[in-house]
C-alpha angles and dihedrals in degrees: 000000000000117000123245092251091050090051090050090052091047090052090051095046095052100037106141124248108230119211104210137174111251112278123257110278121224116256097033132108127216091241091059092057099043114123103208098192098046093125090058099044098039095238128124119270092245136039095219141044146177122279127214109270139184111281088235087076090057094046093050092050098045138075133203125212122238117190091226096046095098093052095048096040091228122167122214115255117264098211127071092236091050090051091052091047092053094043091051094045094050094037088234112195103163131088132304117230107220114208096002117222090030114103111235091233093052098100095175094053092049090049093052094043093051093045090054093060114099095230106159094050095050115075090204090061101048124134105276148171133190122224134203132177122213130183124208118242094267094045090234094115134043128195122198112199123202114197123199128195119208118186097221145011110214107163122097094333124023132219139149115268132358126218111198131171141204118198132199117203118206132188112227122207140146089272093057144266121315128184113243107174146343126228132191130195118240116182108298094347139033145219131237134195133185112256093242090060098044118106109242141188136197124239090280093058091251112145107242132159093231095047122126101212113088115219115231121185112217117216117239113260096348098058095216114158124243137168099227130067131220088023142139117221136188106237096195126096119271095262092057092046092051091051091049091049092052090053090045089236131139103196108212093223091062099062130104123188129210129188132224127272110261147141093272098039105046118085131179101205113199114241123228110211114234113231120228119270117259113214091344099310145066129246137204118013090350094066089104087078089067093063109118097185129080123286090230139022123298119265127226093274100027093226126165088249133020121053101353125093114257128251119248126266097273092052097045090104116219096015090064104026097047112004091169090061091044091056092045100045108022103036120083123213110263129218112256115251114273 
């Protein structure tokens, strides 16, 4: 068995490099940045996007609804710790409302609200990811999961919050631990690529063949993960894509866009290691992992995907409960980077 300190070092060494569109600048509106001919020129519809941030930003800009709140004239807490205290005390299991008084389908209002937050000067709002290591039952494989929280999805559909994941799969033997493949979540599915074919960087974000940081290209607006940059990807399941190909169609609502690797688009986001649960739950600053409700308001149909906010990592079903099976059965083989 690998020690806790060795796992922490492994998580640090293999933290993914995310290739992201530049983040929304303050003082702009979504209409200013809209690229009307993006279908013709192959570019994304917007020049900017959201970046993965610390969940404390979400907690401090959300409310939750208690049935007795009106009677007691209580206001929601304004600090992340206060929100967690109240949620724990009331055993709150319903949905968070991110950016209250902004309708979830109002893309422009979300854009402006997010841009107004002083993110890079507040340590609680830094770019962040959350890591977890899981062995298989025979201890011959290890998966390291990296979870990313995005405040808003504003591409073809819109909903509050996105939770996306990148996973590293390692073979474990007496001679040590060796990386075998990388997988990235993309909507209701994922993609995987053998480690030898994954684009990599060193700690200085320099692309090198012997690097340890896998490069994952994040789709504009939807935050799905891919292994190629400056690309256009069908987001639908294989059966839908085959039907579209037979009809020689490229439905516009089935396209994701990624940008190119560059000095202003590549980010190595430090990973905070999730502690183990104690008696089935987390304590302290990690209590947000206990939240059973959605990280975002409910959509019209309250589906597990679409216009509702997502559930947190622990309640993401197969990705959390059996990530080995998720990689094996849900992820499709990706094309190697060109």
